[in-house]
N, C-alpha and C positions, 0 to 999 in steps of 0.2 A: 504493500499499500504506500502511496506517495501523498504527503500533505503539501499544499501550495498555499502560501501566505502572502497576499497582496499588501503593498504600502505605497504611499505617496499621494493619495488622494487628498482633496481639500477643497477650498473655496478659492476661486480665481476670477479676476475681471475678464471680460471678453477681450479677446486679442492676447492673452496671456498665455504661459505655458506650464505644463506639469509634466513630471516623468513618473510613471508608475513603474514599481517593482514587483516581481512576483519570485519568492525564494521557495526552492523545492527542499524537501526533507531528504532527498538523496540525489544521486547524480541524474541530471536531465539528459545525459547521453542515452540512457536507458528508456527515456520517454520518447514517444513518437512526435507527431506534429504538436505544436503548442499554440496557444492563441488567446486573444483577449474578446471577451463579449461584453455587451452592455445592456442594462435594461432600465428604461425610464419609467416613471410612474404611469400606469395605464397602458404600457405598451409591452410588446413581446420582446424577449431577449433576442439580440442581433449580434452577428459576427462583425467585429470591428476590424480585427487584423488576425492573420495567421502566419506562422513560420515553421517550415519543415526542419528535420534534422540537418539537412544540408544547407539550411539558411536561405531557402527560397521563401519569398513573401507574398503575401496577398492582402488586399485591403477592400474594404467597403468603398463604394463610390464617394460617400459623404465625407470621408476622411483622407482620401488620396491627395497626396502633396502637403498634408498638414500633420500626419501622424507617421511614426517610424517604430516598427516592431524590430526587436533584436534579441538575441539570447547568447549568454556567456557560459558556456559549458564549464569552464574552470570554476566559475562562482556558482553554478547550479542556479542561475538566476536568469529570468526573461524580464524585458523592459518594454515600456510603451512610452515614447516621447511623444508629447501632445503639443503641438504649437498652434498658434491662431485659433485658440478655442473659441467656440461659439456657444451661446445659451442652449442651443439644441443639443450640445454635447454632454449636457447634464444627465447623469444617470449613475447607477451603480456599476462599477466595472468588475468583471470577474476574470480571473486567470484560469486557463484550462489546459489539460493535456491528455493526449490519446495513450491508452494503455496498449503497449505493443502486442500483449498476449490476446487481447480480445478485440482490438482495432476499434474500440469504442471509446468515446471522449468521457472516460470514467473519472478524471481527476479535476476537481473544482476547488478554487479557493472559496473564501467566505465573502469576498466582494470589498470594495473600497468605494467610498462616495466621491464622485466629482460633481461640483456645483460650479456653474459658470454664471456670473451675473452680468447683466446687460449695462 
C-alpha cells in the first residue's frame, strides 16, 4: 500500500502562483502513472494533469500553458506548478497514482484546498 500526502495549497490572488507537492510513502518508481485531479464544489472530479513513469505529460485544456506537472523519483515526490491562477481553478486538488499490479488508480491523497480570489 502507498500513502500519498499533498501539501502546498492555500489562498492566492488571481494571477498568482502555487506549487503543490505530493509525497509518497515509498518509491514512486514502483508507481505507474501519476496525476493531479481536482474537484470544485458542485462539480465532478476532473483530471488536471498526468505524468507517466517516463515523464510524458498530459494536461486538461483549461490549464495548458499555465500548469506544469513533474515527478522527482529520487525524492519520491510529484509536483504541480500552477501559474496565472484564475478563480475557476479553485478546488480541492488530489494527488493520485496507478497501482501497477491492478492497473487501476488505487492511490489517492487526502486533498489540498486551493482558493483563488478575484
